N, C-alpha and C positions, 0 to 999 in steps of 0.2 A: 546515852545521848549523845550524836555524832553531832562535832564541830558544825557550823556553818560557811557556807561558801564564800564568805566575806573574811576566816580566817586563814583564806588561801592563796592573799593577793600576791602573784609574784613578787619575790625580792630583787631587788635593784643590785645590789652587793650581798654575796653568798654570805658575808659574814658578816650580814648587819644583825643577826640574833646573837650574836655570840654573849653580848649585855647578859643576856636573858635563861644561859648556859649558863655563866660564869654566878649568879645570884643561887640558880637551884644547886649549883657545887657548892656553896661557901665563900665565894671569892668576891661578892660586891664590888662592882666598880676597878674589877682588873681589866687592864688597859694591855692586853698582848699583842706585841707584832705578830701579826701574821700575815702571810701571803700566798698565793696558788702558784706550785712551781710545774715546768713539766721537762724529761728529759727524753731523748731519743735510743730505746737499748736494742742493739741487733737483734735479741730474743723474742722481746715484745713490743715491740713497734713505740708507740710516744706510749707516756707511763707519766702520771701525775701523782703530787705529793700538797698535802698543806703543812708550809715551814713555820713554822713556831720561834721567834724568840731571834736573837743576831746572834752572829758569830756560828759555826761550824755544830750540828745537831751532836745533841751526846744522847739522843734516844732516836729509834725510828720503833715507831709503830707499823705492824701488819696487822690488819683486822679478819675477819671472819667471814663467810659465804656469805654472800646476797647484802655486805654491807659497804662503807666506803673508806677513808681516811677519817670521815667526819665522826663516824662513831667513837672516836678519841678525845674530841673535843673537850669533855668538862676532863678527862685527867690530862691533859696536855694543859689547861688555862692552872688547875690543882699545882701540877706537879712545877710551873716557873722555869722550866728548863729549856734552853735550847733543843727544838725536837721534830722531825719530819713523820709526819703518817703519810705515809703509800697510798694512793689505791691499788689494789692488784690489777694485775691484767683482766680487761672481763670487766672490772668494777668501776665505779665512780665517773673519773671523767676520761682515765685508760684504755688506751684502744683494748675492741675485742679481740678474744683468738679466732683467726678466722677457722679452726679445726673445732674449735667451742668446747674442750679441752681443759680442766681447771684443775686438776689435779695437783698437789704438793710438788711432786715429782718434774711436772709439767710448769709448774709456774716458778723455778730455783733460781734457771737463768736471768729469768729479768730482772727478779726482785732481787738478786744478787748484785747483778750492775747497776738496777736503781739507786741503792743504799752505797753502794761506790761513786755514785756522782752526786744523790743528793747528803751525803753523809759518810765522807770517806775519811770523820776520827768516827766515826761513832762507836759509842762504848758499853753501848746495850739494845738489842733488838724484843722488842712483847711482840708480843703472837696471839692471840686468841683464836681459837677454834682453827680455820683450812687458815689464815695467816702465824699458827702456831708451827703449826706441820709443816709450813713453808720453811717457814726459816730458821729449820731442822736442815732441810734439805738442804736449802741457800748455802748453810754450813758445810755440809758435806761436797759440795759444789766448787765452792769458793770461800776457804776456813775467814780468811784473814778477812771479809768483809764482816764477819759474824765472829765478833770478840768472845761476846756473853747471851745467855737467852734467859729469857723470863715468859712462860708457859702459861697461857691466861687459861683455867680450867679448859683446858687441855691436856690430853697427853697420847703417845702416838701410841695405837693399839684399841685402844678401851673405844668399848663400843660407841659411848657418849662423844667420839672425840669431834664432832662438828655441833657446834649448839645453832647454829642454823642451815638445815639442811637444803637443799636443791629443791624446789614443788615442781617445779617444770616452768611452763609457761602463764602466768596472768599477766590476766589484763581489767583495766577495773571501766566502770563506764565514768566514773569520776572519782577526783578527790577524794573528798568524804567518803564514797565504795573504799575505795585504798585504808582510808582512815581507821573503820570499823574494821576490815581485815585486819590489820594492823594491832589494833585493842584487841582484838580477842586472839591473838596469837601471840600477842607477851603481854601478858595482861600487869608485870609486874614495873613495866614502861608508866613513865607518868603520862597523863595528854599532851602538856604541851611537847617534850620530849616525840612523840610521837608524830606531831604537826611538823613536828621541823624536818624526821626523817623523811615527810612527806614533799616539803619544801625541796629538801638537799638532793632525793632520790628517785625523784618521778618524774617522767617525761610524758608529753603530751605527743600521739602519734600522729598521722597524716590522718588517719579515720575519725580522730577526735578523742579516742579512747588515752588511758591513761597507762604507760607498762615502766617497767621498773630501768633502773640505768645500767644496772648489773647483768650481762649477759646470762646468766646462771636464772633469770627469771622470766628469760626471753626463749628460752631452749627446751626441747623435753628430758624431764626427769635424769638424774644422769645414771649409770649401770652402779654398781657397788663398786669404792674405790679402793682397789688396792694394798694404797699410800696410805690411805685412812686405816683400813684395819690388816694389815701387814699378812702373813703366813709365821702362824706362832701368837698374834695377837698380843699380848701384855707381856710375854716372857721378854718379846721381842723388843718389846719400847722399852722395859726395865733393861734389858744389854744396850739396846742404842741408845742410850743416856748414860751408862756406865763407862761407853768407851768414850764418849766425848771430850776431847781433852782442854773443855770451856766449861765454865761456872754456869751452869744450867740450877734456874729456881723454878720451881713450880707452887705458883700462886693458884689455889684453891676457895671454889665456897664448903659451908659445910648446909648440909649433907649433897648438896645440889651438885658438886664436884665432879669430876669423870674419873674418879677413882674411889671405892671404898673404904672404910678405916682398916681391915684386913690388907686390902693391895696397896694402903697407902706403906704400911708395919714392909711390905714385901719389897718395894720400893726404895724403902732404908737399909735393907736385907742383900738387895741384888747392886744397888749404883747408892751407897753410901753418901758419895759426896753432893749429889743432888739435894739441897736446900728446899724444902717444904714449907708454903707462907699458907696460914688460912684467914681467910674473911668473912666472918662468920655472918649466917641470913643475907649474906648477898644474891641468892640465887645464879641462876644460869649467865645471868650478863653481867658479870664484876666493873666494866667499865661504864655501865649506865646507872648502874643501883650505889654504886660504893664506888666513885671518882676518887674521893679524897682518902678513904682508905687505900685505894691502887694504888695513889700517884704517894701516900708514904711509906707503902714498899718499897716501888720503884726509886723513889729518892734514898732509900736504906742500899740498895745496892748499887749507888754510884760515889765516886770520888765524893769526898766535899766540897761545897762549893768557895773557889778564891775570895769572896762578898757576900755582903746580904740583899743586895739589888739584884735581883733579876727580871728578865725580857718580856720574857712568859706568860706571869702572872702573878702568883704573889708572892712579898718579900721571904 
C-alpha cells in the first residue's frame, strides 16, 4: 500500500525530518548542529556536503551510486562526531559531470579536493559502494587527504562491488509511483526512510514528471566499469589493499557482504593488515538497517574523545 500524496508535502527546511531519523536510530531528542555547505573544486565544479557538529570534521562519508550524503544521516546522528557527508559529483546537490562518467577514477580528484576543503583534518574516510571505491582512488591520487579508510560492504574487484548499480533513466508520474519503485527495490528499508529519500532525492521536471537528483538516474545505464571490476578481480583487490600505507577496515554484513567466507580468509592471507568487522544481519545497506552498530564500529576506529559531550548527536 503506497502512502498518500499528503505525505509528500515539500519541506521548508531540508533538515526538518532529522528528529524522525534520530528516533528511528535510537537517539530520540538528539539536536545536532547541521548545515549544508558547498565548495568549488577545479575538477568537479560545485560539490556539496552536509556538515555535522562543530569544529573540523573528523570523519568524511562518501555514499554509494544513486544516493547522496543524506544516506549517512542516521549514522552521523548516532556517531556524534564532527563529520561531513559529501555529495559526490552528479549526486545530491553537487554539479553533474558534463561527460556523464561516474567511475571512481573519474570522481577521485574532485572527492580529494572536497575532502581537503571540507575536512582538512579528517582522520577517517568512510565509503559505501561507489563511495568506497572512490575513497581508494582518491587515496592513490592525494594520499594525505585520506589517512584511513573504512569500506562498508564494498571490496575492489568483487562482483557485488556496488550495492546500487545504475539503472538507466527513470521518470515517474508522481512521487507515489517513485515510492512504490523504491519499496520494491529496497524491501529492507522502512517506509519512513523511503519517504524521506523521495523528499530528499526526487525533483519535479519541467514536464511535470519526477526524476532523481543524481545524474546516473537521468542517463543511459553505464557500460561495464573497469574500476569496479578491474583486471584480476579479487586478486587485484587483495593486492591493492595490501599495498596501501594506511589503516583499512572492511565492514561487512553477513552473509550479504561483498566477500564469501572463503574470500575473507584469502583476504586475511593476502592483506593481513586489513581489519574486518562484521555486522550480522545488516543486509546490503548497513547504514540504513544498522546505523547504531555501524557508528559503534566507526567510533572504535577513531581516537578517544577528549570529553563526554558532543555536538553531533548523543553524548
